[in-house]
C-alpha positions as CSV (number, residue, x, y, z in Angstrom):
1,M,-16.6,-14.2,32.2
2,G,-12.9,-15.2,31.8
3,Q,-13.7,-16.7,28.4
4,V,-15.4,-13.5,27.3
5,M,-12.4,-11.4,28.4
6,D,-10.0,-13.8,26.6
7,S,-12.1,-13.6,23.5
8,K,-12.1,-9.8,23.6
9,R,-8.3,-9.7,24.1
10,A,-7.8,-12.1,21.2
11,G,-10.1,-10.0,19.1
12,G,-8.0,-7.0,19.9
13,R,-4.8,-8.7,19.0
14,I,-6.2,-9.9,15.7
15,A,-7.5,-6.5,14.9
16,A,-4.1,-5.0,15.5
17,R,-2.6,-7.6,13.2
18,L,-5.2,-6.7,10.6
19,L,-4.2,-3.0,10.8
20,S,-0.6,-4.1,10.0
21,I,-1.7,-6.2,7.1
22,I,-3.6,-3.3,5.6
23,G,-0.4,-1.2,5.8
24,A,1.7,-4.0,4.3
25,L,-0.5,-4.3,1.3
26,A,0.1,-0.7,0.8
27,F,-3.2,0.6,-0.7
28,S,-3.6,3.9,1.2
29,T,-6.0,6.8,1.1
30,A,-4.2,9.5,3.0
31,A,-4.6,12.9,1.3
32,L,-2.5,16.0,1.3
33,P,-3.4,19.6,0.6
34,G,-1.5,20.5,-2.6
35,V,-1.9,16.9,-3.9
36,P,-5.4,17.1,-5.4
37,K,-7.2,14.3,-7.1
38,D,-7.1,16.4,-10.3
39,L,-3.4,17.1,-10.1
40,R,-2.1,17.8,-13.7
41,I,0.8,16.1,-15.3
42,P,3.8,18.6,-15.3
43,T,5.5,19.8,-18.4
44,G,9.1,21.0,-18.8
45,E,11.5,21.0,-15.9
46,V,10.1,19.5,-12.8
47,S,10.9,20.3,-9.2
48,A,11.6,17.8,-6.4
49,E,8.5,18.8,-4.6
50,E,6.4,18.3,-7.7
51,V,7.9,14.8,-8.3
52,A,7.0,13.9,-4.7
53,K,3.5,15.0,-5.3
54,Q,3.2,13.1,-8.5
55,V,4.5,9.9,-6.8
56,Y,1.8,10.4,-4.2
57,F,-0.9,10.8,-6.8
58,A,0.1,7.6,-8.5
59,N,0.4,5.6,-5.3
60,H,-3.1,6.7,-4.2
61,F,-4.8,5.9,-7.5
62,Y,-6.1,9.4,-8.0
63,A,-6.2,8.8,-11.8
64,F,-9.3,6.6,-11.1
65,K,-12.8,7.4,-9.6
66,N,-12.6,4.0,-7.8
67,F,-10.1,1.2,-8.0
68,S,-10.6,-2.4,-6.8
69,I,-8.6,-5.6,-6.3
70,E,-11.5,-8.0,-6.6
71,R,-12.0,-11.6,-5.6
72,S,-12.8,-13.9,-8.6
73,G,-13.6,-17.3,-7.2
74,D,-10.4,-18.2,-5.2
75,T,-8.2,-15.7,-7.1
76,M,-7.3,-12.6,-5.3
77,A,-4.2,-10.6,-4.1
78,V,-2.0,-12.4,-1.6
79,L,0.5,-11.2,1.0
80,V,3.4,-13.3,1.8
81,T,5.7,-12.8,4.7
82,R,9.0,-14.6,5.5
83,T,10.7,-14.3,8.8
84,P,14.5,-14.7,9.2
85,D,14.1,-18.3,10.5
86,G,12.3,-19.3,7.3
87,R,8.6,-19.3,8.5
88,T,6.3,-18.2,5.8
89,S,2.7,-17.0,6.1
90,Y,0.1,-16.2,3.4
91,T,-3.0,-14.0,3.5
92,G,-5.6,-13.5,0.7
93,V,-7.3,-10.1,0.4
94,E,-9.5,-8.0,-1.7
95,R,-9.4,-4.2,-1.7
96,H,-11.8,-1.5,-2.9
97,L,-10.8,2.2,-3.1
98,N,-13.2,5.0,-3.7
99,N,-11.9,8.5,-4.6
100,E,-15.3,9.9,-5.9
101,Y,-16.3,12.2,-3.1
102,D,-17.0,15.9,-3.5
103,D,-18.8,16.8,-0.3
104,G,-15.8,18.8,1.0
105,E,-15.4,16.4,4.0
106,I,-14.4,12.9,2.8
107,Q,-11.3,12.6,0.6
108,A,-11.5,8.8,0.0
109,R,-12.5,5.5,1.5
110,D,-10.8,2.2,1.4
111,L,-12.4,-1.1,2.1
112,A,-10.3,-4.4,2.6
113,I,-11.8,-7.9,3.1
114,F,-9.7,-10.9,4.2
115,H,-10.5,-14.4,3.0
116,S,-7.7,-16.6,4.4
117,G,-5.0,-16.8,7.0
118,Q,-5.5,-15.7,10.7
119,S,-7.6,-12.7,9.6
120,R,-10.1,-14.7,7.6
121,G,-13.6,-13.1,7.7
122,M,-12.3,-9.7,8.9
123,G,-12.8,-6.4,7.2
124,M,-11.5,-2.9,7.5
125,L,-13.0,0.5,6.3
126,V,-10.6,3.4,6.3
127,T,-12.0,6.9,5.9
128,D,-9.7,9.8,4.9
129,Y,-10.8,13.3,5.3
130,V,-10.2,16.5,3.2
131,D,-9.1,18.3,6.4
132,D,-5.5,17.3,6.7
133,A,-5.6,17.9,10.5
134,K,-8.2,15.3,11.0
135,S,-7.0,11.7,11.7
136,Q,-8.2,8.9,9.5
137,N,-11.0,6.8,10.8
138,Y,-10.3,3.0,11.0
139,M,-13.2,0.6,11.5
140,V,-12.5,-3.1,11.8
141,W,-15.1,-5.9,11.6
142,L,-14.2,-8.8,14.1
143,P,-16.1,-11.8,13.1
144,S,-15.3,-13.7,16.3
145,L,-17.0,-11.0,18.3
146,R,-19.6,-10.0,15.6
147,K,-18.7,-6.3,16.3
148,I,-17.0,-3.4,14.8
149,R,-14.0,-1.7,16.6
150,R,-12.7,1.8,15.8
151,F,-8.9,2.5,16.1
152,A,-6.8,5.6,16.2
153,E,-4.5,6.3,13.3
154,P,-1.3,4.1,13.8
155,A,2.1,5.6,14.4
156,H,4.2,6.2,11.3
157,D,7.1,3.9,12.4
158,E,4.8,1.1,13.7
159,M,5.7,-2.3,12.2
160,W,3.9,-5.6,12.5
161,G,5.5,-8.9,13.5
162,G,7.3,-10.5,10.7
163,A,6.7,-7.7,8.1
164,V,9.0,-5.1,6.6
165,F,6.6,-2.3,5.8
166,T,5.7,0.5,8.3
167,F,2.5,2.5,8.2
168,G,4.5,5.5,7.2
169,D,5.9,3.6,4.3
170,V,2.5,2.8,2.8
171,T,-0.2,5.0,4.2
172,L,0.7,7.9,6.4
173,R,3.8,9.6,5.1
174,K,3.0,12.7,3.0
175,P,5.4,14.9,0.9
176,Q,5.3,17.5,3.6
177,H,6.9,15.2,6.1
178,E,10.2,15.2,4.1
179,E,12.5,17.6,2.4
180,H,13.0,16.6,-1.3
181,E,15.9,16.9,-3.6
182,I,16.4,15.6,-7.2
183,I,19.9,14.1,-7.3
184,G,19.9,13.4,-11.0
185,K,18.6,11.1,-13.7
186,K,19.8,7.7,-14.7
187,R,18.7,4.5,-16.3
188,F,17.2,1.9,-13.9
189,R,19.7,-0.9,-13.9
190,T,18.4,-3.9,-12.0
191,C,15.5,-6.4,-11.7
192,L,13.1,-5.9,-8.8
193,G,13.4,-8.2,-5.8
194,V,11.2,-11.1,-4.7
195,I,11.1,-13.8,-2.0
196,E,13.3,-16.3,-3.7
197,E,11.9,-19.3,-1.8
198,V,8.4,-18.8,-3.3
199,E,9.4,-17.2,-6.6
200,G,7.5,-18.9,-9.5
201,R,5.9,-21.4,-7.1
202,T,2.3,-22.6,-7.6
203,M,0.2,-21.0,-4.8
204,R,-3.3,-20.6,-3.7
205,H,-5.1,-17.4,-4.7
206,V,-2.6,-16.4,-7.4
207,D,-2.2,-19.7,-9.2
208,K,1.6,-19.1,-9.6
209,M,3.8,-16.5,-7.9
210,P,5.5,-14.2,-10.5
211,K,9.2,-14.2,-11.4
212,R,11.2,-11.2,-10.5
213,A,10.3,-8.2,-12.7
214,C,13.0,-7.0,-15.1
215,R,11.0,-5.1,-17.7
216,H,11.7,-1.8,-16.0
217,V,15.5,-2.1,-16.7
218,G,16.7,0.7,-18.9
219,K,13.8,3.1,-18.1
220,E,14.8,6.7,-17.2
221,V,14.3,7.5,-13.6
222,Y,14.8,10.5,-11.3
223,G,16.8,10.0,-8.2
224,L,14.6,11.6,-5.5
225,K,16.3,12.1,-2.1
226,S,13.8,12.6,0.7
227,T,15.1,13.6,4.1
228,T,12.7,13.1,7.1
229,K,11.7,16.0,9.2
230,F,11.0,13.8,12.2
231,E,13.7,13.9,14.9
232,N,15.6,10.7,15.9
233,W,13.7,8.8,13.3
234,W,14.3,5.2,12.2
235,Y,15.8,6.5,8.9
236,D,17.6,9.7,8.0
237,Y,16.8,9.8,4.3
238,R,15.5,7.6,1.5
239,I,16.3,7.6,-2.2
240,S,13.5,6.7,-4.7
241,F,14.0,5.8,-8.3
242,V,11.0,7.4,-10.0
243,D,10.0,6.9,-13.7
244,T,10.4,10.3,-15.4
245,R,7.2,9.8,-17.5
246,T,4.7,7.9,-15.3
247,F,6.1,8.8,-11.8
248,A,6.0,5.2,-10.7
249,D,8.5,4.6,-7.9
250,Y,10.2,1.3,-8.7
251,R,12.6,1.2,-5.8
252,T,13.1,3.1,-2.5
253,V,16.3,2.6,-0.5
254,Y,16.4,3.8,3.2
255,F,19.6,5.0,5.0
256,K,20.4,5.4,8.7
257,D,23.8,6.8,9.8
258,G,25.1,6.4,6.3
259,K,24.2,2.7,6.1
260,M,21.6,1.2,3.8
261,I,19.0,-0.5,6.1
262,K,15.9,-1.3,3.9
263,I,14.7,-1.7,0.3
264,I,11.2,-1.6,-1.0
265,D,10.5,-2.5,-4.7
266,R,7.3,-1.9,-6.6
267,D,6.4,-3.6,-9.8
268,W,4.0,-1.3,-11.7
269,G,1.7,-2.3,-14.5
270,L,-0.3,-0.2,-16.9
271,V,-4.0,-0.5,-16.8
272,S,-5.2,-0.8,-20.4
273,D,-7.5,1.9,-21.8
274,S,-7.3,3.7,-18.4
275,A,-8.2,7.2,-17.4
276,E,-8.2,8.5,-21.0
277,G,-4.5,8.0,-21.5
278,D,-3.2,9.3,-18.1
279,Q,0.2,7.6,-17.9
280,R,-0.1,7.7,-14.1
281,A,-3.1,5.3,-14.3
282,L,-1.1,2.4,-13.0
283,F,-1.5,-0.5,-10.7
284,W,0.8,-2.5,-8.5
285,K,1.7,-6.0,-9.8
286,Y,3.7,-6.5,-6.6
287,W,5.4,-4.9,-3.7
288,Y,8.6,-6.5,-2.2
289,G,10.5,-5.3,0.9
290,V,13.5,-6.5,2.7
291,E,15.0,-5.4,6.0
292,L,18.8,-5.7,5.4
293,D,20.0,-6.2,9.0
294,S,17.3,-8.9,10.0
295,G,16.6,-10.4,6.6
296,R,12.9,-10.1,7.1
297,E,10.9,-10.0,3.7
298,S,7.4,-9.2,2.6
299,W,5.8,-9.7,-0.8
300,A,2.3,-8.5,-1.9
301,V,1.2,-9.9,-5.3
302,I,-1.8,-8.6,-7.2
303,P,-3.0,-10.6,-10.3
304,Q,-4.1,-8.3,-13.1
305,S,-7.1,-10.4,-13.7
306,V,-8.7,-9.2,-10.5
307,V,-7.9,-5.5,-11.1
308,E,-11.0,-3.3,-11.8
309,F,-11.4,0.4,-12.0
310,D,-14.2,3.1,-12.4
311,R,-17.0,0.6,-11.7
312,E,-20.6,1.7,-11.2
313,R,-20.9,1.2,-7.4
314,R,-23.0,3.0,-4.9
315,D,-21.1,4.9,-2.2
316,S,-23.1,2.8,0.3
317,F,-20.7,-0.1,-0.6
318,W,-18.1,1.7,1.4
319,S,-20.0,1.6,4.7
320,E,-20.4,-0.1,8.0
321,S,-23.3,-2.2,6.6
322,T,-20.9,-3.9,4.2
323,L,-18.5,-4.8,7.1
324,R,-21.4,-6.2,9.1
325,R,-22.4,-8.5,6.2
326,L,-19.0,-10.2,6.1
327,K,-19.0,-13.9,6.9
328,R,-16.2,-16.0,8.2
């Protein structure tokens, strides 16, 4: 009996870690009234609220019916985490996002499958609902228990050990949770960040880690200041540098008590022949984050060779039955 209880506790801990990894890879499905999947590209002068909605649209892949980070042999997306003492962990993952629901109930579903690291053999299915008052449904397949566990929506400020991203950063925060202000336009001036210790190194799953991205230097960006509406929050406001044409948010800098505390960089790539020329039809090449006080870093890298979109797949692929078929 003791061994069974230990196994259950271990499974719960692993599931919690899996929830964190999902957030760190930053492919979310949260929806917001006023940010429809058919949101039009604005023309003329754009308000701060409209910029925030367009950023949300791009980050949720609403330009696509479905969007996948596939597994091709041993090639797949990889999440790298480096702790302040220099320890580095790696996790390989595939992701599948489905936005093509019109039943008035489900907004989107997101399926993640893990193929390496401590979460190997696990899967998660996240269901987001049209009703904004309804919490997302998180189902996790635990291979050690051969069972599915359901979890409540995590807290916005919840972080996982050794990572930089919070669930609010990458899946739960909506435009309505902040007040927005455009503080001007400028040219983006710097390359995006990477974990220097693994930059350009040969690595399983991605063949070779990328070099820091500098191709966005010189692009025109909005400075979007977003002030949280939550009281006594971990940040007071954040400033995002948002491409004025594609609404890709290249960098977000977080401030608390006037001090810069965290940076998240996103290297965006254009999916060729995508969504009939919608400039928001983008994909992440990588996400990088650093917590400035502690030095913790996280880096999620997605090879373009495994990016697929608008595939012919049955909705049943995004179901419990797919989770139950996973093997360790």
